[in-house]
C-alpha positions as CSV (number, residue, x, y, z in Angstrom):
1,X,0.0,0.0,0.0
2,X,1.5,3.4,-1.1
3,X,1.2,5.8,1.8
4,X,1.2,9.5,2.3
5,X,3.5,10.3,5.2
6,X,4.5,13.5,7.0
7,X,7.9,13.5,8.7
8,X,8.8,16.5,10.9
9,X,12.3,17.7,11.3
10,X,13.4,15.9,8.2
11,X,16.2,18.0,7.0
12,X,18.9,16.1,8.8
13,X,19.8,13.1,11.0
14,X,17.2,10.6,11.9
15,X,14.3,12.4,10.2
16,X,16.2,12.7,6.9
17,X,17.1,9.1,7.0
18,X,13.4,8.1,7.8
19,X,12.4,10.1,4.8
20,X,15.1,8.4,2.6
21,X,14.1,4.9,3.6
22,X,10.3,5.7,3.1
23,X,10.8,7.1,-0.4
24,X,12.9,4.1,-1.3
25,X,10.0,1.9,-0.4
26,X,7.8,3.8,-2.7
27,X,5.8,6.1,-0.4
28,X,4.8,9.7,-0.9
29,X,6.8,11.6,1.8
30,X,6.3,15.2,2.9
31,X,9.6,16.3,4.6
32,X,9.1,19.2,6.9
33,X,11.7,21.6,8.5
34,X,12.0,25.2,9.8
35,X,14.7,26.1,7.4
36,X,13.4,26.4,3.8
37,X,16.9,26.2,2.4
38,X,18.0,23.2,4.3
39,X,14.6,21.5,3.9
40,X,14.4,21.9,0.1
41,X,18.0,20.6,-0.1
42,X,17.2,17.5,2.0
43,X,14.0,16.8,0.1
44,X,15.7,17.1,-3.3
45,X,18.4,14.6,-2.0
46,X,16.0,11.9,-0.7
47,X,13.2,12.4,-3.3
48,X,10.6,13.7,-0.9
49,X,8.3,16.8,-1.1
50,X,9.1,19.8,1.1
51,X,6.9,21.9,3.3
52,X,8.0,24.5,5.8
53,X,7.0,23.8,9.4
54,X,8.2,25.1,12.7
55,X,6.7,22.7,15.4
56,X,7.6,25.3,18.1
57,X,5.2,27.8,16.7
58,X,1.5,27.2,17.0
59,X,0.4,29.6,14.4
60,X,2.9,28.1,12.0
61,X,1.6,24.6,12.7
62,X,-2.0,25.7,12.0
63,X,-1.1,27.5,8.8
64,X,0.9,24.3,7.7
65,X,-2.2,22.1,8.4
66,X,-4.6,24.4,6.7
67,X,-2.5,24.5,3.6
68,X,-1.9,20.8,3.6
69,X,-5.5,19.9,3.9
70,X,-6.3,22.3,1.0
71,X,-3.6,21.0,-1.3
72,X,-3.2,17.3,-0.3
73,X,-6.3,16.4,1.8
74,X,-5.2,12.9,2.9
75,X,-2.7,11.4,5.3
76,X,-1.8,8.0,6.4
77,X,1.1,8.4,8.7
78,X,2.4,11.2,11.0
79,X,6.0,10.8,12.2
80,X,6.7,13.4,15.0
81,X,10.5,13.4,14.8
82,X,11.3,17.1,15.3
83,X,13.0,17.8,18.6
84,X,15.6,19.9,20.4
85,X,18.1,19.2,23.0
86,X,19.5,22.4,24.4
87,X,22.7,22.1,26.4
88,X,21.1,22.3,29.8
89,X,24.0,21.0,32.0
90,X,23.5,18.5,34.7
91,X,22.0,20.4,37.6
92,X,18.3,20.1,37.8
93,X,18.2,22.5,40.7
94,X,19.8,25.4,38.8
95,X,18.5,24.9,35.1
96,X,17.1,27.9,33.6
97,X,13.4,27.1,33.3
98,X,13.2,29.0,30.0
99,X,15.3,26.1,28.6
100,X,12.7,23.7,29.8
101,X,9.9,25.8,28.3
102,X,11.6,25.9,24.9
103,X,12.3,22.3,24.9
104,X,8.7,21.3,25.8
105,X,7.3,23.7,23.2
106,X,9.2,21.7,20.5
107,X,9.2,18.3,21.9
108,X,5.8,18.0,23.3
109,X,3.4,20.7,22.4
110,X,4.4,20.7,18.7
111,X,3.6,17.0,18.3
112,X,0.5,17.4,20.4
113,X,-0.9,20.2,18.3
114,X,-0.1,18.4,15.1
115,X,-2.0,15.4,16.3
116,X,-4.9,17.5,17.2
117,X,-5.0,19.2,13.8
118,X,-4.4,16.1,11.7
119,X,-6.3,13.4,13.6
120,X,-9.3,13.7,11.3
121,X,-7.3,12.9,8.2
122,X,-5.6,10.0,10.0
123,X,-8.9,8.6,11.0
124,X,-10.0,8.6,7.4
125,X,-7.1,6.7,6.3
126,X,-7.5,2.9,5.8
127,X,-4.4,2.4,7.8
128,X,-3.7,5.6,9.9
129,X,-0.6,5.7,12.1
130,X,1.1,8.1,14.5
131,X,4.8,7.5,15.4
132,X,6.4,9.7,18.1
133,X,10.2,9.6,18.1
134,X,11.0,9.5,21.7
135,X,14.0,8.3,23.9
136,X,14.9,5.9,26.6
137,X,16.1,9.0,28.4
138,X,12.4,9.6,29.2
139,X,11.7,6.2,30.8
140,X,10.4,6.7,34.3
141,X,12.6,3.9,35.9
142,X,15.8,5.3,34.4
143,X,15.4,9.1,35.0
144,X,18.5,10.7,36.3
145,X,19.5,14.4,37.0
146,X,21.4,15.1,33.8
147,X,19.6,16.7,30.8
148,X,16.5,17.4,32.8
149,X,14.7,19.4,30.1
150,X,15.1,16.8,27.4
151,X,14.3,13.9,29.8
152,X,11.1,15.5,31.0
153,X,10.0,16.4,27.4
154,X,10.4,12.7,26.4
155,X,8.7,11.4,29.5
156,X,5.8,13.8,28.6
157,X,5.9,12.6,25.0
158,X,5.6,9.0,26.1
159,X,2.7,9.9,28.3
160,X,1.1,11.7,25.4
161,X,1.5,8.7,23.2
162,X,-0.5,6.6,25.7
163,X,-3.2,9.1,26.0
164,X,-3.6,9.6,22.3
165,X,-3.7,5.8,21.9
166,X,-6.5,5.7,24.4
167,X,-8.5,8.2,22.2
168,X,-7.5,7.1,18.6
169,X,-6.1,3.6,19.1
170,X,-9.3,1.7,17.7
171,X,-8.8,3.5,14.3
172,X,-5.2,4.8,14.3
173,X,-2.1,2.9,15.5
174,X,-0.2,5.1,17.9
175,X,3.3,4.2,19.1
176,X,6.5,5.8,20.4
177,X,9.9,4.6,19.6
178,X,13.5,5.1,20.7
179,X,16.1,5.2,18.0
180,X,19.0,4.7,20.4
181,X,22.2,6.8,20.6
182,X,22.7,7.6,16.9
183,X,25.5,9.4,15.2
184,X,23.7,12.7,14.3
185,X,24.2,16.3,15.1
186,X,22.3,15.8,18.2
187,X,23.8,12.4,19.2
188,X,27.4,13.4,18.4
189,X,30.1,11.6,16.4
190,X,30.9,9.3,19.4
191,X,27.4,7.6,19.3
192,X,27.3,3.9,18.9
193,X,24.7,3.6,16.1
194,X,24.6,4.5,12.5
195,X,21.7,6.7,11.4
196,X,20.2,4.0,9.2
197,X,19.7,1.8,12.3
198,X,18.2,4.6,14.2
199,X,15.5,5.2,11.6
200,X,14.7,1.5,11.0
201,X,12.0,1.0,13.7
202,X,10.2,4.2,12.7
203,X,10.0,3.0,9.1
204,X,8.8,-0.5,10.2
205,X,6.1,1.0,12.4
206,X,5.0,3.2,9.5
207,X,4.8,0.6,6.8
208,X,4.5,-3.0,8.0
209,X,1.1,-4.6,8.3
210,X,1.4,-6.3,11.7
211,X,2.9,-3.8,14.2
212,X,2.1,-3.1,17.8
213,X,-0.4,-0.5,18.9
214,X,0.0,1.8,22.0
215,X,3.5,0.7,22.7
216,X,7.1,2.0,23.2
217,X,9.6,0.3,21.1
218,X,13.3,0.0,20.2
219,X,14.8,-2.3,17.5
220,X,11.2,-3.5,16.7
221,X,10.8,-4.7,20.2
222,X,8.6,-3.5,22.9
223,X,10.4,-1.8,25.8
224,X,9.3,-0.4,29.2
225,X,8.0,3.1,29.6
């Protein structure tokens, strides 16, 4: 089944690789990014369509969705990949809360609003899916004091995944996944995993017939929240 898929934050790293793999499988991919120049360059490279989208800006999200509904009007898969990890030090007691707000705006509120705005299209699909790119750094049992803003945002994204599944799960498959520590701009050159491996589970969740619903996964296996 050829699917129409939106990938946020697709101009680099895991998002770009997800787009590449989905295009190679024959799907219609809409690659989104804040930077028009970088987004267009990435879309041309992987064979996707580009649309400007800043997931930290609510008005921009609504304008994007309005235009998308007018010009495309259908959607099978939403992959919420766009995220930030601001250098927030290791001290949860002294972190600037503005860093936390900015992180949550992008990593939680952005995906949440996109889901709200696109849920109707996803429910109309014969095989609607939502995939939230999360992290094991947000797992409750493994929370530590370092990178508090990022960890809290990913814990919240995992919670949002479960809550959205409770609402849409009978008609749309809703999952979160952890790509692992991947060699990207965010992960750094010392990361253990190649970007292709980091993208693999998201592509699998977007395209394969028999995948879980309402779960948190890594390497195509269900893991703890």
